[in-house]
C-alpha distance (Angstrom), angle and dihedral (degrees) to the residues before:
residue distance angle dihedral
M1 . . .
E2 3.83 . .
N3 3.79 122.3 .
D4 3.86 94.6 -24.1
K5 3.81 90.6 -49.2
V6 3.77 126.4 119.5
V7 3.82 109.3 -126.3
T8 3.77 124.1 -157.6
I9 3.80 122.6 176.6
F10 3.77 120.8 -146.0
S11 3.81 119.1 -171.8
I12 3.79 118.5 -146.1
E13 3.77 106.6 -144.0
K14 3.80 103.2 152.2
D15 3.79 130.8 75.0
V16 3.82 89.2 -118.5
T17 3.80 122.8 31.6
F18 3.83 121.2 -176.2
I19 3.84 119.6 -150.3
G20 3.75 124.5 -164.8
R21 3.81 148.0 101.3
L22 3.83 101.1 -80.3
V23 3.84 113.6 88.7
S24 3.79 97.0 -155.8
I25 3.85 97.6 60.3
N26 3.80 105.9 28.3
D27 3.81 134.1 79.2
I28 3.82 92.1 -157.3
V29 3.79 112.8 39.2
L30 3.81 119.4 -161.7
K31 3.79 119.5 -163.8
D32 3.78 95.1 -146.0
P33 3.84 119.5 122.4
Y34 3.84 88.4 -147.4
V35 3.79 92.4 59.8
S36 3.82 115.1 89.6
R37 3.79 121.0 -119.4
Q38 3.81 88.1 -104.5
H39 3.79 104.3 13.9
A40 3.82 108.7 162.8
L41 3.75 145.2 -11.6
V42 3.77 132.2 -140.5
K43 3.75 116.6 -149.3
F44 3.80 129.5 -166.7
K45 3.81 108.5 -138.9
D46 3.82 132.5 157.8
N47 3.81 90.3 -2.8
Q48 3.79 91.8 -57.4
F49 3.84 137.2 89.7
I50 3.83 125.9 -115.2
I51 3.77 126.1 -169.5
Y52 3.82 119.3 -148.0
D53 3.81 128.1 -166.5
F54 3.81 104.0 -124.4
N55 3.83 92.9 -148.0
S56 3.80 90.3 -78.4
S57 3.78 120.7 177.2
G58 3.83 93.3 -127.3
G59 3.75 100.9 37.1
V60 3.80 133.7 -136.9
L61 3.77 120.5 -82.5
V62 3.82 121.1 -163.7
N63 3.80 113.6 -168.6
G64 3.80 89.0 -16.7
E65 3.78 97.5 -51.1
K66 3.79 123.4 110.7
V67 3.82 109.8 -122.8
K68 3.78 139.2 179.6
M69 3.80 91.2 -162.6
Q70 3.80 131.4 6.2
W71 3.79 136.3 171.7
L72 3.81 107.8 -126.9
K73 3.79 128.4 -133.3
S74 3.77 128.1 -175.3
G75 3.78 111.6 -78.8
D76 3.79 96.2 27.6
E77 3.82 113.3 145.3
I78 3.77 112.2 -136.7
K79 3.82 118.5 -166.8
L80 3.76 120.8 -162.6
G81 3.84 113.2 173.6
H82 3.79 104.3 -43.2
T83 3.76 93.2 -28.3
V84 3.79 123.5 102.7
L85 3.79 121.0 -156.1
I86 3.80 121.5 -170.5
F87 3.76 113.5 -150.8
K88 3.82 109.1 -140.2
D89 3.78 134.8 177.3
K90 3.79 112.7 -121.6
K91 3.80 92.6 -114.5
E92 3.80 90.4 62.7
V93 3.80 95.4 55.6
T94 3.79 103.7 41.9
A95 3.84 88.8 119.4
Y96 3.78 86.7 77.6
S97 3.81 109.2 83.6
E98 3.81 91.4 -147.1
V99 3.77 92.0 69.1
T100 3.80 103.7 41.3
E101 3.78 93.1 98.2
L102 3.82 97.9 50.8
D103 3.77 119.6 115.8
S104 3.78 124.3 -117.6
A105 3.84 95.0 -96.0
T106 3.80 93.2 57.7
R107 3.78 119.7 102.0
I108 3.77 129.2 -168.0
M109 3.79 133.1 -124.8
K110 3.80 103.8 -157.4
L111 3.79 111.2 -161.0
E112 3.78 116.6 -152.2
K113 3.77 121.7 -179.1
E114 3.73 135.1 159.3
K115 3.79 115.2 -83.8
E116 3.80 110.5 -101.9
């Protein structure tokens, strides 16, 4: 827990990672009623990550701006519904034991939400 927020770390290890509310079709599942069943996807391309809005009803915001597609850099804040994800490079989150074994191409989606 950080500053009264619940923190969950998701590693992105595939070339295409789906994010949404529905368990059966997403790699990262968010329990947020304002997130679409299949809300966004993150794609690894040209040694970088891109997030795409997957025609969600609420849209994808990166650093406060609504986007259909956005190249991601470490520290970017991604908002899907009422959920905020922080995109982090693996090197910046090595303090978390869950990520110490990840390879250099892996990036982290760090989920922060208010404590319930």
